[in-house]
C-alpha positions in Angstrom: 169.5 77.7 123.5 171.8 74.7 122.5 171.1 70.9 121.4 172.6 69.0 124.0 173.4 70.3 127.8 176.1 68.8 129.6 175.9 69.7 133.6 178.9 69.0 135.5 179.0 69.4 139.3 182.5 70.0 141.0 184.0 67.7 142.5 183.9 67.7 146.5 186.6 67.7 148.9 184.3 64.7 150.5 183.8 62.3 147.4 187.6 61.7 146.6 187.3 61.3 142.9 183.5 60.1 142.9 182.0 60.8 139.9 178.2 60.0 138.8 177.7 60.7 134.8 173.8 60.8 134.1 172.6 60.5 130.2 168.9 61.6 129.9 167.7 60.5 126.4 164.8 62.9 124.8 164.6 61.1 121.7 161.4 59.5 122.6 159.3 61.9 124.5 156.0 60.7 122.1 155.8 57.8 124.3 155.5 60.3 127.7 158.7 58.4 128.7 162.5 59.4 129.1 165.5 57.2 129.6 168.1 57.9 132.0 171.8 56.4 132.3 174.1 56.6 135.3 177.4 56.0 134.8 179.4 55.4 138.4 182.9 55.5 139.0 185.2 55.2 142.1 181.8 54.1 144.3 184.3 52.0 146.3 181.3 49.9 148.1 180.4 46.1 147.5 176.5 47.6 148.0 175.0 50.4 146.1 172.1 52.0 146.8 169.9 54.7 144.4 167.4 57.2 146.0 165.0 58.5 144.4 163.3 61.8 146.6 160.1 61.2 148.0 159.4 64.9 148.0 160.7 68.4 146.4 161.9 71.4 148.2 159.2 74.3 147.6 156.4 71.7 147.1 156.8 70.0 150.4 153.9 67.2 149.4 155.0 63.9 149.6 155.0 62.5 145.9 157.3 59.5 146.0 158.8 60.1 142.7 160.5 56.7 142.5 157.0 55.3 141.5 157.4 56.8 138.1 160.8 55.1 137.6 160.6 51.5 135.5 162.9 49.0 133.9 165.5 49.7 136.8 169.0 47.6 135.6 172.7 48.0 136.7 175.6 46.4 135.0 179.2 46.0 135.5 182.4 47.1 133.6 181.9 43.9 131.4 178.0 45.1 130.9 177.0 42.0 132.9 173.2 42.8 134.6 173.8 42.6 138.1 171.1 41.4 140.8 168.8 44.7 142.0 166.6 44.7 144.9 163.9 47.4 145.3 163.8 47.9 149.3 161.0 50.1 148.7 159.1 52.6 146.1 161.8 55.0 146.4 165.2 53.0 146.8 166.6 50.4 144.9 169.8 48.2 146.6 172.5 46.3 143.9 174.7 44.2 145.6 178.0 42.5 144.5 178.9 46.1 143.1 182.6 46.3 143.5 182.7 46.6 139.8 179.4 48.5 138.8 179.4 50.7 135.7 176.3 51.8 135.1 172.4 52.2 135.9 169.6 52.7 133.6 165.5 53.6 134.2 162.9 55.3 132.3 161.0 58.0 133.9 157.3 58.4 133.2 155.2 61.4 132.7 153.8 62.7 136.2 152.2 65.8 135.5 148.5 64.9 136.1 149.5 63.1 139.9 147.4 64.6 142.1 149.9 64.4 145.2 151.8 67.5 143.9 150.9 70.6 141.5 152.1 70.3 138.0 155.7 72.6 138.5 156.9 69.8 140.5 156.3 67.3 138.5 157.6 65.8 134.8 155.6 66.4 131.6 156.8 64.5 128.6 155.0 65.0 125.4 155.9 65.0 121.7 157.0 68.0 120.8 157.8 69.7 124.8 159.2 68.5 128.2 159.4 69.7 131.4 160.7 68.6 134.5 161.5 69.2 138.1 165.0 67.7 138.7 163.6 65.7 141.3 161.5 63.7 139.1 164.9 62.6 137.2 168.0 62.2 139.3 168.5 60.3 142.4 171.6 59.5 144.6 173.7 57.1 145.6 174.8 55.6 148.5 173.0 58.4 150.9 175.5 60.8 149.5 174.4 64.0 147.9 178.0 65.7 147.7 179.3 63.4 144.8 180.0 65.1 141.8 177.8 64.2 138.3 178.0 65.0 134.7 174.5 65.5 132.9 174.2 64.9 129.4 170.7 65.6 127.7 170.4 64.1 124.1 167.4 65.9 122.4 166.4 66.3 118.8 168.3 68.9 116.8 165.3 71.5 115.9 164.7 71.2 120.1 165.8 73.8 122.4 166.9 73.6 125.9 166.8 75.6 129.1 168.3 74.6 132.6 169.7 77.4 135.2 172.8 76.0 136.3 176.0 77.6 135.5 178.0 77.4 132.3 180.9 74.8 132.1 184.1 76.2 131.1 185.4 75.2 127.8 187.6 72.4 127.4 185.8 69.9 130.0 183.8 67.6 127.6 185.1 65.0 125.3 183.2 66.2 122.9 181.5 63.2 121.3 178.2 64.0 120.5 176.4 62.8 117.4 176.9 64.9 114.5 173.1 66.6 114.6 173.6 67.4 117.9 175.2 70.4 119.6 176.0 70.2 123.6 177.0 72.7 126.3 178.0 72.6 129.7 176.7 73.9 132.9 178.6 73.4 136.8 176.8 72.9 140.1 178.5 71.4 143.4 176.0 68.9 144.5 173.1 66.5 144.4 170.9 69.2 146.0 171.7 71.7 143.3 171.0 69.2 140.3 167.7 68.3 142.0 167.1 72.1 142.5 167.4 72.8 138.6 164.4 72.4 136.8 164.9 71.6 132.7 162.4 73.3 130.1 163.1 71.7 126.5 160.7 71.7 122.8 160.9 72.4 119.5 162.3 75.5 118.5 158.9 77.3 117.3 157.3 77.4 120.7 160.3 79.1 122.6 160.4 83.1 123.1 163.6 84.4 125.3 164.4 87.5 126.5 167.6 88.6 128.8 168.4 91.4 130.7 170.8 92.8 133.2 170.2 94.1 136.7 173.1 94.9 139.2 175.7 92.7 139.0 173.3 89.6 137.7 172.1 88.3 134.5 168.4 87.1 133.8 166.9 84.9 131.4 163.2 84.6 130.6 162.4 81.6 128.5 158.6 81.4 127.9 157.5 78.0 126.1 153.5 78.8 124.3 151.5 78.0 121.4 150.2 81.6 120.6 152.4 85.0 120.6 153.4 86.7 124.2 154.2 90.2 124.8 157.5 89.6 125.7 158.8 93.2 125.9 155.9 93.8 128.7 157.1 90.9 130.5 160.5 91.3 130.6 159.7 95.2 131.9 158.2 94.3 134.7 160.1 91.4 135.3 163.0 93.9 135.6 161.3 96.0 138.0 160.4 93.1 140.4 164.1 92.0 140.1 165.3 95.6 141.1 162.6 96.0 143.6 163.3 93.0 145.9 167.2 92.9 145.6 167.3 96.5 146.7 164.8 95.6 149.2 167.4 93.0 150.7 170.5 94.9 149.4 171.5 91.3 147.9 172.1 89.5 145.3 172.5 86.0 145.7 173.2 84.4 142.3 174.9 85.4 139.3 172.3 84.4 137.0 168.6 83.6 137.1 166.3 82.1 135.0 162.2 82.2 134.7 161.3 79.2 133.0 157.4 79.7 132.7 154.8 77.5 130.2 152.4 79.5 129.2 150.1 77.9 126.8 146.5 79.1 125.6 143.8 77.9 128.3 142.3 75.0 126.1 145.7 73.5 125.5 147.3 73.9 129.1 148.3 70.7 130.7 146.6 71.6 133.5 144.0 73.6 135.4 146.3 74.2 138.3 148.1 77.0 137.9 151.2 78.3 139.5 155.0 78.6 140.2 157.9 77.0 142.4 160.9 78.5 143.6 164.8 77.4 142.8 168.2 78.3 144.1 168.7 80.8 140.8 165.6 80.0 138.9 162.0 79.4 138.9 159.2 77.9 137.0 156.0 78.5 135.8 152.6 77.0 134.5 150.5 80.1 133.4 148.0 81.1 130.7 148.7 83.4 127.6 146.1 85.7 128.6 146.0 89.2 126.4 148.5 91.4 128.4 146.2 93.5 130.5 144.7 90.4 132.1 148.3 88.8 132.3 149.8 91.8 134.2 147.0 91.8 136.9 146.6 88.5 137.5 150.6 87.1 137.4 153.0 89.6 138.6 152.2 89.0 142.5 153.3 85.6 141.0 156.7 86.7 139.7 157.3 88.9 142.7 156.4 85.7 145.2 158.9 83.4 143.6 161.8 86.0 143.4 161.0 86.9 147.0 161.4 83.0 147.9 165.4 83.5 146.8 165.7 84.9 150.7 163.0 83.8 152.4 162.7 79.8 152.1 166.1 79.6 150.1 168.0 81.2 152.7 165.4 82.1 155.6 164.1 78.8 157.1 163.1 76.8 159.6 166.1 73.8 160.4 163.3 70.9 159.6 163.7 72.6 155.7 167.8 72.0 155.3 169.9 70.5 154.8 167.5 68.6 152.9 166.2 64.7 153.5 164.8 63.7 150.5 163.3 60.4 152.6 161.1 61.9 154.9 158.0 64.0 155.1 158.5 67.7 155.7 156.8 68.4 159.2 157.1 72.0 160.3 154.7 74.6 161.3 156.7 77.6 160.0 155.6 77.5 156.2 153.4 80.5 157.1 156.3 82.3 157.3 157.9 80.8 154.1 154.7 81.4 151.9 152.4 83.6 154.1 154.8 86.2 154.7 156.4 85.7 151.2 153.0 86.0 149.4 151.9 89.6 151.8 155.5 91.1 150.6 155.0 90.0 146.7 152.1 92.1 146.8 153.2 95.1 148.9 156.6 95.2 147.2 154.7 95.8 144.0 152.8 99.1 145.1 155.9 100.2 147.2 158.0 100.4 144.3 155.7 101.7 142.3 155.2 98.8 139.9 151.4 98.8 140.5 149.2 101.2 141.8 149.0 101.3 145.4 145.2 100.6 145.2 145.9 97.1 143.6 146.9 96.0 147.1 143.6 97.2 148.8 142.0 95.4 146.3 144.4 92.2 147.0 143.2 92.7 151.0 139.5 92.9 149.7 139.6 89.8 147.7 141.4 87.8 150.3 139.5 88.9 153.1 136.3 87.7 151.0 137.9 84.4 150.4 138.8 84.2 154.2 135.0 84.8 155.1 133.7 82.1 152.8 136.3 79.7 154.0 135.5 76.8 156.7 139.2 75.8 156.8 140.4 79.3 157.1 137.8 79.4 160.8 138.8 75.9 161.6 142.5 75.4 161.1 145.5 77.2 162.3 148.1 78.6 160.2 150.8 75.8 161.9 148.4 73.1 161.1 148.1 74.2 157.5 151.8 74.3 157.5 152.1 71.0 158.6 149.5 69.7 156.1 151.2 70.5 152.9 153.0 68.0 153.0 149.6 66.0 152.4 149.0 68.3 149.6 144.8 69.5 149.8 144.4 71.4 147.0 142.0 73.1 149.1 143.6 73.8 152.4 146.5 74.9 150.1 144.8 77.7 148.8 143.4 78.6 152.3 147.0 78.5 153.5 148.0 81.1 151.1 145.5 83.5 151.4 145.1 83.6 155.2 149.1 83.6 155.7 149.2 86.7 153.5 146.3 88.8 155.7 148.2 87.8 158.8 151.5 88.9 157.1 149.8 92.0 157.1 148.3 91.9 160.6 151.9 91.0 161.7 153.3 94.3 160.3 150.5 96.6 161.4 151.2 95.3 164.9 154.7 96.0 165.3 154.6 99.3 162.9 152.0 100.3 165.3 152.6 99.0 168.8 156.5 100.7 167.9 155.4 104.4 166.5 156.4 102.9 163.2 160.1 102.9 164.2 160.1 98.9 163.6 158.1 96.8 161.2 158.1 93.5 159.9 160.9 94.6 157.5 163.2 94.7 160.2 162.3 91.0 161.0 162.9 90.0 157.8 166.4 91.8 157.3 167.7 89.9 160.9 166.2 87.2 159.7 168.3 87.4 156.4 171.4 88.2 158.1 171.4 85.0 160.4 170.9 82.9 157.5 173.5 84.3 155.5 175.9 82.9 158.1 174.5 79.9 157.6 172.2 80.0 160.6 168.2 78.2 160.7 165.8 78.3 163.5 163.5 75.8 165.4 160.0 76.1 164.6 159.3 77.0 168.4 161.7 79.9 168.3 160.5 81.8 165.5 158.2 83.9 167.6 160.6 84.4 170.1 163.0 85.6 167.7 160.5 88.0 166.2 159.9 89.5 169.7 163.5 89.9 170.4 164.3 91.7 167.0 161.3 94.1 167.7 161.6 94.8 171.4 157.7 93.6 171.5 155.7 90.6 173.3 153.8 89.0 170.2 152.5 86.0 172.0 148.8 87.1 171.8 148.9 88.0 168.6 150.7 84.6 168.1 148.3 82.6 170.1 145.3 84.3 168.3 146.1 84.3 164.7 148.6 81.8 164.1 148.5 78.9 166.8 144.7 79.9 166.8 141.6 79.9 164.8 140.4 83.4 165.7 138.8 85.7 162.9 141.0 88.0 161.5 140.4 91.4 162.2 140.9 93.3 159.1 138.8 96.2 159.0 140.4 96.6 162.9 144.0 96.9 161.3 143.5 98.3 158.0 142.5 101.5 160.5 145.8 101.8 162.2 147.2 102.4 158.8 144.9 104.9 157.7 142.4 102.9 155.2 138.6 102.2 155.5 135.9 100.9 153.3 135.0 103.8 152.1 132.0 105.0 149.3 133.3 105.8 146.3 130.1 106.6 144.7 126.9 104.7 143.9 126.3 101.2 141.5 123.3 100.0 140.2 123.3 96.4 139.1 121.1 95.4 136.1 122.1 92.1 135.3 120.9 88.0 134.8 121.9 86.4 137.8 123.4 83.3 136.2 125.1 82.1 139.1 128.6 81.3 137.7 131.7 83.1 137.5 133.0 83.0 134.2 136.7 83.3 132.8 137.4 84.6 129.2 140.7 83.8 127.4 140.2 86.7 125.1 137.4 88.8 123.9 136.5 86.2 120.8 137.0 82.9 122.6 134.6 80.7 124.3 134.5 81.0 128.4 134.9 78.4 130.6 133.2 77.8 134.3 135.1 78.9 136.8 132.8 78.8 139.7 128.9 77.8 140.2 127.2 79.2 143.0 124.4 76.9 144.2 120.3 77.6 144.2 121.2 79.6 141.0 120.0 79.1 137.3 123.7 77.8 136.3 123.5 75.3 139.2 119.6 74.1 138.5 120.3 73.6 135.0 123.2 71.3 135.9 126.2 73.3 134.6 129.2 72.7 136.4 132.5 74.2 137.2 135.4 73.1 134.4 132.5 73.4 131.6 133.4 75.2 128.4 130.6 77.4 127.3 130.4 76.9 123.4 127.0 78.2 122.2 124.5 80.8 123.7 121.0 80.5 121.9 122.9 79.2 119.2 125.7 82.1 118.8 129.5 81.3 120.1 129.3 82.4 123.9 131.5 85.2 123.9 132.0 88.3 125.9 129.7 90.5 123.7 127.1 88.3 124.1 126.9 88.6 127.7 127.0 92.0 127.4 124.2 92.3 125.0 122.4 89.5 127.1 123.0 92.2 130.0 121.7 95.2 128.9 118.8 93.4 126.6 115.2 91.9 128.2 116.1 88.3 129.7 114.6 85.3 127.7 113.0 83.0 129.7 115.1 80.3 128.7 118.7 80.4 127.3 120.3 77.5 125.5 123.6 76.7 126.3 125.9 74.4 124.7 128.8 73.2 126.7 131.8 70.8 126.5 132.5 68.5 129.3 135.6 66.0 129.2 135.5 66.3 125.7 132.0 65.5 124.9 129.1 68.4 124.4 126.3 68.7 126.2 122.8 70.8 126.4 121.3 72.6 128.8 118.5 74.7 129.4 119.0 77.8 131.8 115.4 79.3 133.0 115.9 83.1 133.8 113.1 84.1 135.7 113.5 87.9 135.8 116.6 90.3 135.7 117.7 91.5 139.3 118.0 94.9 139.9 119.6 97.0 142.9 121.3 100.2 143.6 123.7 101.0 146.5 126.9 102.5 147.7 129.8 101.9 145.6 132.3 101.1 148.3 136.0 100.1 148.6 139.4 100.0 150.8 140.3 103.5 150.6 142.6 106.2 152.7 140.4 107.2 155.4 140.6 111.6 155.4 140.7 111.6 159.5 143.7 109.6 159.5 146.4 110.3 162.1 149.8 111.0 161.0 151.0 107.9 162.7 148.4 105.7 160.7 149.5 107.7 157.8 153.2 106.7 158.0 152.1 103.4 158.7 150.2 103.0 155.5 153.3 104.7 153.7 155.5 102.2 155.4 153.5 99.3 154.2 152.3 100.1 150.3 154.4 103.0 149.2 153.7 107.1 149.2 151.4 107.0 146.2 148.3 108.4 148.0 
């Protein structure tokens, strides 16, 4: 990790010596702002325009990054301020700019913007800085192939990580102040600049690991306020990297960086956790949980983002590249980019024995229950949900992912069962990737036809029902085709107090927070809400052990609960009338004993042979 970072984008043959030199000042992040200065060389125009993007690749939603720009100014080579006209919220026009020398502006913190998720925005704080490239940088005169240099100036006790190629030595003038260090990175164009997130902060919050697999090197950079099991994380990320590069027989990069912000729950800057893919990196907002919980919850997240290197960064609709950063993306094919990616992110974990086979069955069970509960899943087509991503409705976005994952499973089973397991969704992905490596994209209207040509099947009925239509997903019917069903695994007796809320504990000794409150239950009746932090139960800390003791003992009539809500402490009396006791068969998805050889072969092809 180096103290000052310089990025040089290689000269394009089409820019005739033009160059942009960006400087980002991270000295005053306590103000929740950073300063950006842009030197312009050989623009050759009397009017100069500066365009900030309105959306970020991978995030899709219309955000208008220009709305977080202030104090925009331009100067000529003599230091004279030039006239600037703001054409719209994301675009500035500078007249009489033949002798323009530089532009300067401030970028404000944006991570709480509801139009997108944390990892597509900028988080600017006293000891920490994260930004998607689209938050900081614009491009000049609508040219995205102008080469650039970027200097990140930040305190000596900080570290900074980004994913761009190192700049060869001797290509910087070496004018860094004495209390700074610098190093450089290379890229090709504005797309690379915008697609390279940055994470920086005080040294003490960073934990780093590196490894090599095949011809590529990988860096894991994690920021957290508590120790993290980095050895375990590296072990499993390495297995994921190996599995997916082996799946595609392809490594489309020389180095790759995982940028992970993983604070403890109560120090998280946002409750919307997740990640965003980039050309040779991915960035994450996760929670620093005990390793067993983190492993079970987040390995699929890393698998998902890494799979995007092929499916969306390379395989994509013509509407997703070359990028037009000024227009809303209206593509109906994000179900392929996101839903199919999420399907593979889970099945690859079992095929390569990274997680046990039953983890995928558990995922299917959870996703099916979510789909059955969701009104949007029943009323919205995957194509419409794809378009709606640019409007960013968090509820619909959630539906889009779990419904898309289930459709991916059904589509793979459909292809395998109708071809006697001779063809699969794998063949579709391999063929699309082979075309994409040659620079070929597809029209949304052509996608199903391309899949039909690859598989030799008529998929129109499937497409009309489950992708362009809102038919219920026949999960159990399709699982039978891979020899999986809902089978009894014994009996279970439930004897518990039904408070009516889903709790989430950061660790054994931490307080809990309420993730979900079910209506018409004691929690809901008492007024406890989603997002509340449960501080005490009958005067004792609200811990897992207190819940266990409560479940095993006789319930009191009234539970006295203290919560923290938006920084304020509140008291609730939760009335519990009786204990619910039920004895019922314990069931779960599992291999059926009477499965045919074809069904077994399909199952092994999808989730591996670990039965």
